Phi, psi and omega in degrees: 000324176299315180301321174300311180296327176290319179295316182301320178297320181295329183274314185294327181297338180283344180272140181289135176092353183286338180057225180257030179305311177303312178299322179295317180291321176304316180295322177298315180296317179299326181276351181292133178266127183263128180241126175296135178272126183296337182285339182275354180290336179271135176302144175271146170288148173294161180298324179295322179289330181284332186258343185257118177285158180289132184257124174244118179274140176239141174228158177270133178270186183303332183272354183089007179274148179277143176218157177271146171245000000 
């Protein structure tokens, strides 16, 4: 994020009337406190696992009873 703010500063500072906007944004980023999110500590499921329900095949045995394969 800091690199992006510094790049923004280098570009915006060339515009007339921008003043110290870029430097102000860089200072905001530098003073920002990064906090770990407790929800991110658990591994995420892949997109395939999130959208695909588990498939269980069933077959009838010789007695006509259902069984899982």
